[in-house]
KOLTORFI-174709 format. One line per 2 residues: number of its first residue (from 1); for each residue x, y negated, z negated of C-alpha. Coordinates in nm, 2 decimals, decimal comma, always signed. Example, Ala and Ser with C-alpha at 12.3 -4.5 7.8 and 13.67 -1.06 7.14 Angstrom:
<pts>
1) +1,23:+0,45:-0,78  +1,37:+0,11:-0,71
</pts>
This chain:
<pts>
1) -2,06:+0,15:+3,62  -1,74:+0,27:+3,72
3) -1,44:+0,10:+3,57  -1,05:+0,13:+3,61
5) -0,85:+0,22:+3,26  -0,47:+0,17:+3,31
7) -0,18:+0,34:+3,11  +0,20:+0,33:+3,13
9) +0,39:+0,63:+3,22  +0,71:+0,77:+3,10
11) +0,82:+1,06:+3,38  +1,13:+1,25:+3,31
13) +1,42:+1,23:+3,56  +1,25:+1,55:+3,76
15) +0,90:+1,44:+3,72  +1,04:+1,13:+3,90
17) +1,15:+1,31:+4,18  +0,85:+1,53:+4,22
19) +0,63:+1,22:+4,25  +0,90:+1,05:+4,50
21) +0,77:+1,35:+4,72  +0,46:+1,32:+4,67
23) +0,47:+0,95:+4,74  +0,67:+1,05:+5,08
25) +0,39:+1,29:+5,20  +0,10:+1,07:+5,13
27) +0,30:+0,78:+5,31  +0,38:+1,05:+5,60
29) +0,01:+1,14:+5,64  -0,16:+0,78:+5,64
31) +0,15:+0,70:+5,87  +0,09:+0,95:+6,10
33) -0,33:+0,91:+6,10  -0,30:+0,55:+6,16
35) -0,05:+0,63:+6,46  -0,30:+0,86:+6,65
37) -0,55:+0,63:+6,61  -0,37:+0,31:+6,74
39) -0,25:+0,53:+7,04  -0,55:+0,62:+7,10
41) -0,72:+0,30:+7,12  -0,41:+0,17:+7,30
43) -0,44:+0,47:+7,59  -0,81:+0,39:+7,60
45) -0,93:+0,70:+7,43  -1,24:+0,78:+7,21
47) -1,20:+0,69:+6,84  -1,05:+0,97:+6,63
49) -1,28:+1,12:+6,40  -1,20:+1,19:+6,06
51) -1,22:+1,53:+6,08  -1,04:+1,57:+6,37
53) -0,76:+1,40:+6,17  -0,79:+1,68:+5,88
55) -0,80:+1,94:+6,14  -0,46:+1,78:+6,28
57) -0,29:+1,76:+5,95  -0,35:+2,13:+5,89
59) -0,16:+2,22:+6,21  +0,09:+1,99:+6,11
61) +0,19:+2,18:+5,80  +0,25:+2,49:+6,00
63) +0,53:+2,28:+6,24  +0,92:+2,26:+6,14
65) +0,86:+1,90:+6,17  +0,62:+1,90:+5,92
67) +0,62:+2,20:+5,74  +0,78:+2,03:+5,39
69) +0,38:+1,88:+5,34  +0,28:+2,22:+5,24
71) +0,47:+2,11:+4,90  +0,20:+1,83:+4,81
73) -0,16:+1,93:+4,67  -0,35:+1,94:+4,96
75) -0,62:+1,69:+4,73  -0,32:+1,43:+4,79
77) -0,32:+1,42:+5,13  -0,70:+1,44:+5,20
79) -0,72:+1,14:+4,95  -0,44:+0,95:+5,18
81) -0,65:+1,02:+5,45  -0,96:+0,92:+5,26
83) -0,79:+0,58:+5,23  -0,70:+0,53:+5,60
85) -1,09:+0,62:+5,68  -1,20:+0,32:+5,42
87) -0,96:+0,10:+5,55  -1,10:+0,14:+5,90
89) -1,44:+0,13:+5,78  -1,40:-0,20:+5,59
91) -1,23:-0,35:+5,91  -1,53:-0,24:+6,13
93) -1,79:-0,36:+5,90  -1,61:-0,71:+5,88
95) -1,61:-0,70:+6,26  -1,99:-0,62:+6,29
97) -2,05:-0,93:+6,03  -1,81:-1,18:+6,24
99) -2,01:-1,04:+6,58  -2,35:-1,13:+6,44
101) -2,28:-1,44:+6,30  -2,11:-1,56:+6,62
103) -2,43:-1,46:+6,79  -2,63:-1,71:+6,56
105) -2,42:-1,94:+6,65  -2,21:-1,97:+6,33
107) -1,85:-1,99:+6,25  -1,67:-1,68:+6,13
109) -1,35:-1,56:+6,06  -1,21:-1,17:+6,02
111) -1,14:-1,15:+5,68  -1,02:-0,75:+5,66
113) -0,73:-0,65:+5,90  -0,67:-0,35:+6,08
115) -0,45:-0,08:+5,82  -0,09:-0,12:+5,87
117) +0,14:+0,13:+5,85  +0,31:+0,18:+5,50
119) +0,66:+0,12:+5,37  +0,89:+0,30:+5,15
121) +1,02:-0,03:+4,96  +0,65:-0,15:+4,84
123) +0,40:-0,03:+4,58  +0,34:+0,34:+4,60
125) +0,01:+0,53:+4,50  -0,09:+0,92:+4,48
127) -0,46:+0,98:+4,40  -0,56:+1,34:+4,22
129) -0,91:+1,42:+4,23  -1,11:+1,63:+3,97
131) -1,05:+1,93:+4,23  -0,70:+1,91:+4,23
133) -0,69:+2,03:+3,87  -0,56:+1,72:+3,65
135) -0,57:+1,76:+3,29  -0,48:+1,56:+2,99
137) -0,35:+1,80:+2,72  -0,41:+1,82:+2,37
139) -0,10:+1,67:+2,31  -0,20:+1,38:+2,49
141) +0,03:+1,46:+2,79  -0,10:+1,42:+3,14
143) -0,05:+1,73:+3,35  -0,07:+1,68:+3,69
145) +0,01:+1,95:+3,99  +0,32:+2,02:+4,14
147) +0,46:+1,72:+3,90  +0,42:+1,87:+3,53
149) +0,35:+1,74:+3,23  +0,39:+1,33:+3,20
151) +0,40:+1,14:+2,87  +0,13:+0,84:+2,88
153) +0,13:+0,56:+2,65  -0,23:+0,53:+2,51
155) -0,31:+0,20:+2,43  -0,71:+0,29:+2,36
157) -0,90:+0,62:+2,41  -1,07:+0,66:+2,72
159) -1,44:+0,66:+2,69  -1,55:+0,95:+2,90
161) -1,35:+1,23:+3,12  -1,23:+1,06:+3,40
163) -1,28:+1,18:+3,75  -0,97:+1,07:+3,91
165) -0,64:+0,97:+3,85  -0,40:+0,73:+4,05
167) -0,03:+0,75:+3,99  +0,12:+0,39:+4,07
169) +0,48:+0,33:+4,14  +0,50:-0,06:+4,13
171) +0,74:-0,27:+4,29  +0,94:-0,33:+3,93
173) +0,99:+0,04:+3,90  +0,72:+0,10:+3,66
175) +0,49:+0,40:+3,66  +0,14:+0,37:+3,59
177) -0,20:+0,63:+3,56  -0,50:+0,44:+3,65
179) -0,82:+0,62:+3,53  -1,16:+0,58:+3,71
181) -1,43:+0,65:+3,42  -1,82:+0,64:+3,45
183) -1,90:+0,43:+3,17  -2,29:+0,33:+3,05
185) -2,40:+0,00:+3,00  -2,34:-0,14:+2,62
187) -2,56:-0,42:+2,57  -2,46:-0,66:+2,33
189) -2,69:-0,83:+2,09  -2,89:-1,08:+2,23
191) -2,84:-1,44:+2,22  -2,98:-1,74:+2,38
193) -2,67:-1,94:+2,40  -2,55:-2,08:+2,75
195) -2,23:-2,23:+2,87  -2,13:-2,40:+3,16
197) -1,76:-2,35:+3,30  -1,56:-2,56:+3,50
199) -1,23:-2,42:+3,61  -0,94:-2,65:+3,69
201) -0,59:-2,72:+3,69  -0,53:-3,01:+3,44
203) -0,73:-2,75:+3,22  -0,77:-2,39:+3,31
205) -1,16:-2,43:+3,19  -1,37:-2,69:+3,07
207) -1,69:-2,55:+2,89  -1,99:-2,75:+2,88
209) -1,96:-2,76:+2,47  -1,68:-3,01:+2,48
211) -1,40:-2,75:+2,49  -1,12:-2,74:+2,72
213) -0,89:-2,45:+2,74  -0,56:-2,50:+2,83
215) -0,38:-2,36:+3,16  -0,07:-2,18:+3,04
217) +0,09:-2,23:+3,42  +0,23:-1,87:+3,43
219) +0,45:-1,89:+3,75  +0,57:-2,25:+3,66
221) +0,68:-2,17:+3,34  +0,93:-1,91:+3,50
223) +1,00:-2,07:+3,79  +1,36:-2,17:+3,67
225) +1,46:-1,79:+3,62  +1,28:-1,66:+3,91
227) +1,51:-1,92:+4,12  +1,82:-1,81:+3,94
229) +1,74:-1,43:+4,00  +1,66:-1,50:+4,39
231) +1,95:-1,68:+4,41  +2,19:-1,38:+4,26
233) +1,97:-1,14:+4,49  +2,04:-1,34:+4,80
235) +2,43:-1,30:+4,73  +2,42:-0,90:+4,73
237) +2,48:-0,74:+5,06  +2,19:-0,59:+5,21
239) +2,11:-0,22:+5,16  +2,34:-0,17:+4,87
241) +2,24:-0,08:+4,54  +2,33:-0,40:+4,34
243) +2,15:-0,58:+4,59  +1,85:-0,32:+4,48
245) +1,91:-0,40:+4,10  +1,88:-0,79:+4,18
247) +1,54:-0,71:+4,37  +1,44:-0,48:+4,09
249) +1,51:-0,78:+3,82  +1,32:-1,03:+4,04
251) +1,03:-0,78:+4,10  +1,00:-0,76:+3,71
253) +0,96:-1,14:+3,62  +0,67:-1,15:+3,91
255) +0,54:-0,85:+3,72  +0,56:-1,04:+3,38
257) +0,39:-1,36:+3,52  +0,08:-1,15:+3,67
259) +0,06:-0,94:+3,37  +0,05:-1,25:+3,12
261) -0,20:-1,40:+3,38  -0,42:-1,10:+3,37
263) -0,39:-1,04:+2,96  -0,50:-1,45:+2,95
265) -0,80:-1,37:+3,19  -0,94:-1,05:+3,01
267) -0,94:-1,23:+2,68  -1,09:-1,53:+2,79
269) -1,39:-1,37:+3,01  -1,46:-1,10:+2,71
271) -1,46:-1,44:+2,47  -1,71:-1,61:+2,71
273) -1,97:-1,31:+2,75  -1,95:-1,19:+2,40
275) -2,07:-1,52:+2,26  -2,30:-1,61:+2,51
277) -2,63:-1,49:+2,69  -2,57:-1,68:+2,99
279) -2,27:-1,80:+3,16  -2,30:-2,03:+3,44
281) -2,00:-2,08:+3,66  -1,90:-2,26:+3,99
283) -1,80:-2,06:+4,30  -1,52:-2,20:+4,46
285) -1,35:-2,14:+4,82  -1,01:-2,03:+4,66
287) -0,91:-1,89:+5,02  -0,94:-2,27:+5,16
289) -0,81:-2,42:+4,83  -0,50:-2,20:+4,86
291) -0,42:-2,38:+5,20  -0,40:-2,75:+5,05
293) -0,11:-2,88:+4,90  -0,25:-2,80:+4,56
295) -0,17:-2,39:+4,67  +0,05:-2,27:+4,44
297) -0,13:-2,44:+4,13  -0,43:-2,28:+4,28
299) -0,28:-1,94:+4,30  -0,11:-1,96:+4,00
301) -0,42:-2,02:+3,81  -0,62:-1,70:+3,95
303) -0,96:-1,80:+3,94  -1,09:-1,55:+4,18
305) -0,96:-1,30:+3,96  -1,10:-1,45:+3,65
307) -1,45:-1,46:+3,81  -1,46:-1,11:+3,91
309) -1,38:-1,00:+3,55  -1,68:-1,23:+3,41
311) -1,93:-1,05:+3,65  -1,85:-0,69:+3,59
313) -1,83:-0,79:+3,21  -2,16:-0,95:+3,20
315) -2,30:-0,63:+3,39  -2,15:-0,40:+3,14
317) -2,27:-0,58:+2,85  -2,61:-0,69:+2,96
319) -2,53:-1,05:+2,98  -2,62:-1,33:+3,26
321) -2,38:-1,47:+3,49  -2,52:-1,74:+3,73
323) -2,29:-1,86:+4,00  -2,36:-2,22:+4,12
325) -2,29:-2,29:+4,49  -1,98:-2,48:+4,56
327) -2,19:-2,75:+4,76  -2,33:-2,86:+4,44
329) -2,19:-3,20:+4,33  -2,09:-3,15:+3,97
331) -1,83:-3,40:+3,95  -2,05:-3,67:+4,09
333) -2,41:-3,66:+3,87  -2,41:-3,79:+3,54
335) -2,51:-3,55:+3,29  -2,69:-3,77:+3,06
337) -2,89:-3,93:+3,31  -2,89:-3,72:+3,68
339) -2,78:-4,02:+3,83  -2,50:-3,95:+4,12
341) -2,25:-4,17:+4,14  -2,02:-4,06:+4,47
343) -1,72:-3,86:+4,49  -1,40:-3,95:+4,29
345) -1,05:-3,90:+4,36  -0,86:-3,65:+4,11
347) -0,68:-3,90:+3,92  -0,99:-4,03:+3,81
349) -1,03:-3,80:+3,46  -1,31:-4,01:+3,25
351) -1,55:-4,25:+3,43  -1,89:-4,47:+3,29
353) -2,21:-4,42:+3,44  -2,34:-4,75:+3,56
355) -2,72:-4,66:+3,54  -2,71:-4,55:+3,13
357) -2,38:-4,65:+3,05  -2,25:-4,28:+2,93
359) -1,87:-4,24:+2,90  -1,79:-3,88:+3,05
361) -1,48:-3,68:+3,08  -1,47:-3,55:+3,42
363) -1,44:-3,19:+3,35  -1,65:-3,16:+3,05
365) -1,94:-3,37:+3,23  -1,88:-3,11:+3,56
367) -1,96:-2,82:+3,32  -2,22:-2,96:+3,18
369) -2,39:-3,05:+3,51  -2,30:-2,65:+3,62
371) -2,51:-2,53:+3,31  -2,78:-2,71:+3,38
373) -2,79:-2,65:+3,79  -2,73:-2,25:+3,67
375) -3,02:-2,24:+3,39  -3,23:-2,39:+3,70
377) -3,12:-2,15:+3,95  -3,19:-1,83:+3,66
379) -3,50:-1,98:+3,60  -3,67:-2,06:+3,95
381) -3,39:-2,03:+4,23  -3,23:-2,39:+4,22
383) -3,28:-2,73:+4,14  -3,62:-2,82:+4,09
385) -3,77:-3,11:+4,33  -4,14:-3,22:+4,37
387) -4,30:-3,10:+4,63  -4,51:-3,31:+4,92
389) -4,87:-3,41:+4,83  -5,13:-3,56:+5,05
391) -5,17:-3,93:+5,02  -5,51:-4,02:+4,84
393) -5,78:-4,19:+5,05  -5,80:-4,56:+5,04
395) -5,42:-4,57:+4,91  -5,26:-4,91:+5,08
397) -5,03:-4,80:+5,35  -5,20:-4,49:+5,46
399) -5,38:-4,43:+5,78  -5,69:-4,37:+5,58
401) -5,66:-4,72:+5,42  -5,60:-4,86:+5,75
403) -5,94:-4,73:+5,92  -6,13:-4,83:+5,66
</pts>
């Protein structure tokens, strides 16, 4: 399994200028390749192949207009073209998926759009592969070609030799090194404990054990400071240095929200995977829910990121993650007797089953139902229902009985 390990960088002013040149070269190569393919498409010409774009890049370095591309390592420019190729392949694969679904009469929407031109005001990144000869020096500095030695804040050691490193400049002005490392699965001691997880907004998660994990509401907690900073930025003149400083301040507030949310998801997902052999979670249509009146709170909770973390950590540590279909009525069933009591509005947080008289907390009951359904899916692929059987001869109401 390949994982990414990210660390903060502290480049010197000279290294920052060198990285800025690399970011510019990679961005121009990506945009030039995209422009060539878009122009060919508008002119009705065949799709420009990857090899043709690489050939044109080599020729462009010999022209006065693009001679400065020779200052960047060739591997960095080729990786920028590889990003463009991957973006087009993903778009075409999604187009095929939509066509096949519509041919079957099913509804399908395009999820992956065509690649867009890169801007210098957004996140910047360049990737160095192993053949570009980046190295981690004995003094723990990162040596990058055409950049030099860059100090790294090593929060933890790398488990293996990295195959590539991506140097990222985010919108808040922070530099990161993201290493791709091949790691082996490290199974944890076996345990038969299983847990169902019901994700929500009042509580971030309710567990089938009865525990509830509070929802920190990271964005809501910083809304006042964000409003103040955004108003301050709007008063600054476009293109001025003061506006850039104000924009950086807004960006720093946003990245703090994202960092706090990610840290919470990492800690909680690791805890669930370490303590339980089987984790059952309900799949949610986050994109659809993100268009509802609760969109802001749903995006703030970050359910999609959390479930992705659960998935890769379960594979890494030898655990089982079971995804329960979103159509499963976890909030409508009584976890005691199984009676389906029908849909309930969100304001109903507790209810009593009319069949068995048990009183349920809405979220805990849903988590127990998710656990039962998840174990059923893991065991036999879904809910166990009695199959059809032939009527016995002479049974009242059957054709045989009537004939007799």
